[in-house]
Wavefront OBJ file of the C-alpha trace (Angstrom):
o trace
v -8.125 -4.734 12.244
v -4.510 -5.497 13.097
v -3.149 -7.003 16.289
v 0.026 -5.444 17.665
v 2.274 -7.163 20.170
v 4.077 -4.270 21.841
v 7.193 -5.726 23.432
v 9.453 -3.769 25.724
v 13.157 -4.509 25.318
v 14.874 -6.819 27.774
v 16.915 -5.791 30.752
v 20.231 -3.972 30.577
v 22.503 -2.455 33.176
v 20.881 0.976 32.819
v 17.344 -0.097 33.774
v 16.291 1.682 36.964
v 19.609 3.523 37.220
v 20.112 5.943 34.338
v 17.940 7.594 31.704
v 19.234 6.137 28.441
v 17.265 7.977 25.786
v 19.015 7.363 22.476
v 22.446 6.670 23.999
v 24.278 4.298 21.622
v 25.894 1.091 22.755
v 23.463 0.013 25.487
v 23.264 -3.768 25.185
v 21.196 -6.415 26.922
v 22.825 -8.005 29.947
v 22.700 -11.755 30.609
v 19.223 -11.536 32.096
v 18.026 -9.487 29.115
v 19.430 -12.000 26.629
v 17.632 -14.795 28.449
v 14.419 -12.772 28.297
v 14.848 -12.259 24.548
v 15.239 -16.003 23.975
v 12.220 -16.698 26.175
v 10.162 -14.182 24.191
v 11.055 -15.998 20.983
v 9.890 -19.258 22.497
v 6.686 -17.747 23.814
v 5.782 -16.170 20.466
v 6.978 -19.012 18.243
v 3.458 -20.490 17.721
v 2.065 -17.143 16.543
v 2.019 -16.427 12.830
v 3.486 -12.942 12.405
v 3.063 -10.574 9.489
v 6.170 -8.631 10.513
v 8.727 -8.035 13.245
v 9.449 -4.334 13.740
v 11.795 -2.665 16.174
v 13.120 0.574 17.502
v 16.557 1.092 15.925
v 18.236 1.253 19.352
v 20.484 -1.689 20.218
v 18.609 -2.903 23.300
v 15.385 -3.240 21.321
v 17.015 -4.831 18.265
v 18.813 -7.377 20.431
v 15.510 -8.307 22.050
v 13.843 -8.720 18.649
v 16.581 -10.804 17.008
v 15.843 -14.243 18.508
v 12.200 -13.965 17.426
v 13.070 -12.724 13.946
v 15.636 -15.512 13.594
v 13.116 -18.154 14.652
v 10.620 -16.808 12.094
v 13.174 -16.396 9.325
v 12.263 -12.742 8.797
v 14.171 -9.477 8.644
v 13.584 -6.928 11.402
v 12.014 -3.726 10.113
v 13.778 -0.860 11.884
v 11.081 1.667 12.712
v 12.159 5.075 14.011
v 8.709 5.807 15.405
v 9.150 2.972 17.917
v 12.355 4.458 19.347
v 12.656 5.764 22.881
v 11.838 9.360 23.774
v 14.520 11.866 22.919
v 15.406 13.145 26.379
v 17.903 15.806 25.302
v 20.124 17.146 28.056
v 18.915 14.461 30.472
v 20.370 11.630 28.398
v 22.699 9.389 30.365
v 22.077 11.039 33.725
v 21.293 9.058 36.870
v 17.639 8.751 37.813
v 18.489 9.600 41.411
v 19.921 12.938 40.345
v 17.096 13.660 37.922
v 14.464 12.934 40.570
v 15.630 16.078 42.390
v 15.040 18.273 39.337
v 12.023 20.580 39.492
v 10.773 19.109 36.195
v 10.585 15.587 37.632
v 7.188 15.882 39.414
v 5.691 17.444 36.281
v 6.877 14.466 34.229
v 5.392 12.080 36.772
v 2.040 13.787 37.318
v 1.284 16.086 34.370
v 3.501 14.838 31.522
v 1.274 16.511 28.947
v 2.931 19.770 30.048
v 6.495 18.449 30.026
v 9.316 18.647 27.525
v 12.766 17.253 28.157
v 15.336 20.073 27.924
v 16.669 19.883 24.386
v 14.436 16.897 23.636
v 10.868 15.842 22.893
v 7.673 16.686 24.690
v 5.462 13.819 25.791
v 2.685 14.771 23.330
v 5.255 14.708 20.509
v 6.558 11.292 21.512
v 3.050 9.899 21.816
v 2.125 11.240 18.390
v 5.279 9.673 16.948
v 4.561 6.133 18.105
v 0.871 6.373 17.207
v 1.812 7.523 13.691
v 4.194 4.539 13.405
v 1.523 2.070 14.499
v -1.060 3.597 12.175
v 1.347 3.309 9.249
v 1.930 -0.350 10.103
v -1.809 -0.911 10.483
v -2.376 0.392 6.965
v 0.459 -1.792 5.661
v -0.769 -4.938 7.410
v -4.514 -4.463 7.255
v -5.654 -8.087 7.245
v -8.027 -8.903 10.139
v -5.701 -11.760 11.089
v -2.445 -9.825 10.812
v -0.235 -9.847 13.891
v 2.739 -7.486 14.056
v 5.399 -7.687 16.783
v 6.795 -4.246 17.674
v 9.810 -3.966 19.984
v 9.914 -0.617 21.731
v 10.422 1.078 25.104
v 8.433 1.336 28.310
v 7.099 4.883 28.204
v 6.462 4.695 24.472
v 4.359 1.552 24.871
v 2.403 3.046 27.750
v 1.694 6.230 25.797
v 0.468 4.197 22.823
v -1.880 2.229 25.066
v -3.167 5.429 26.660
v -3.942 6.860 23.230
v -5.840 3.832 21.975
v -7.800 3.428 25.196
v -8.783 7.092 25.179
v -6.930 7.836 28.417
v -5.575 11.328 29.065
v -1.832 11.479 28.529
v -1.446 12.566 32.155
v -2.607 9.086 33.208
v -0.123 7.074 31.167
v 2.281 6.688 34.096
v -0.386 4.568 35.813
v 0.161 1.854 33.204
v 2.943 -0.732 33.369
v 5.354 -2.086 30.752
v 8.100 -4.055 32.454
v 11.259 -5.209 30.638
v 10.488 -8.011 28.143
v 6.746 -7.635 28.728
v 4.122 -8.026 26.019
v 1.126 -5.727 25.629
v -1.368 -6.659 22.919
v -3.625 -4.167 21.121
v -6.191 -4.986 18.428
v -6.572 -1.786 16.388
v -9.042 -0.910 13.657
v -10.694 2.159 12.201
v -12.016 4.210 15.079
v -11.736 1.537 17.763
v -9.183 -0.511 19.640
v -9.158 -3.312 22.180
v -6.566 -4.064 24.846
v -6.100 -7.844 24.691
v -3.195 -8.192 27.096
v -1.261 -5.832 29.349
v 2.263 -6.166 30.753
v 2.490 -9.921 30.204
v 5.743 -10.931 31.939
v 5.721 -14.661 31.161
v 8.996 -14.347 29.233
v 10.770 -13.053 32.331
v 9.271 -15.855 34.407
v 10.447 -18.406 31.826
v 13.940 -16.864 31.743
v 14.180 -17.082 35.509
v 13.216 -20.760 35.455
v 16.011 -21.313 32.945
l 1 2 3 4 5 6 7 8 9 10 11 12 13 14 15 16 17 18 19 20 21 22 23 24 25 26 27 28 29 30 31 32 33 34 35 36 37 38 39 40 41 42 43 44 45 46 47 48 49 50 51 52 53 54 55 56 57 58 59 60 61 62 63 64 65 66 67 68 69 70 71 72 73 74 75 76 77 78 79 80 81 82 83 84 85 86 87 88 89 90 91 92 93 94 95 96 97 98 99 100 101 102 103 104 105 106 107 108 109 110 111 112 113 114 115 116 117 118 119 120 121 122 123 124 125 126 127 128 129 130 131 132 133 134 135 136 137 138 139 140 141 142 143 144 145 146 147 148 149 150 151 152 153 154 155 156 157 158 159 160 161 162 163 164 165 166 167 168 169 170 171 172 173 174 175 176 177 178 179 180 181 182 183 184 185 186 187 188 189 190 191 192 193 194 195 196 197 198 199 200 201 202 203 204 205 206
């Protein structure tokens, strides 16, 4: 079995305001950079088999302090990237919340596809395939892999491994810079930690 530390990227100026999708050039703000450094400190005692990340800037910037402290190269992993939201990319959440598709996304996402983008089942299958590939690569019972990804992607992965219907994934939480830990093996998985926000608390203490 392999333990995965699923880390959501740190804060940026788009969080809670706009739907970023794969928009290039979204960087961590000062609070996000402090969270990334705090994450590195929090995870420093843990022996890691690998540090993997979504190829999007906000995730890579969150992963870099940890990778630097461990002296390892970040493995850019496309399967960990954010959902492809198509025509909704870059739009304000306030405007999108008035779209007729919004309540479907919130309550029955298994039926939803972003216009010109991915469906939720496709995105869930993508991150699960990425984690399964990493599990096969790092199959030692003591292997720990840090994966830097995005909120909805992390929640959909957790829903899959806990056997929850996709339509329930929005009930889970993955705050910026949070850590969710899954221990995954053949045919079974255990949720060890959910939405651990100690890095944010440490960043706020300075």
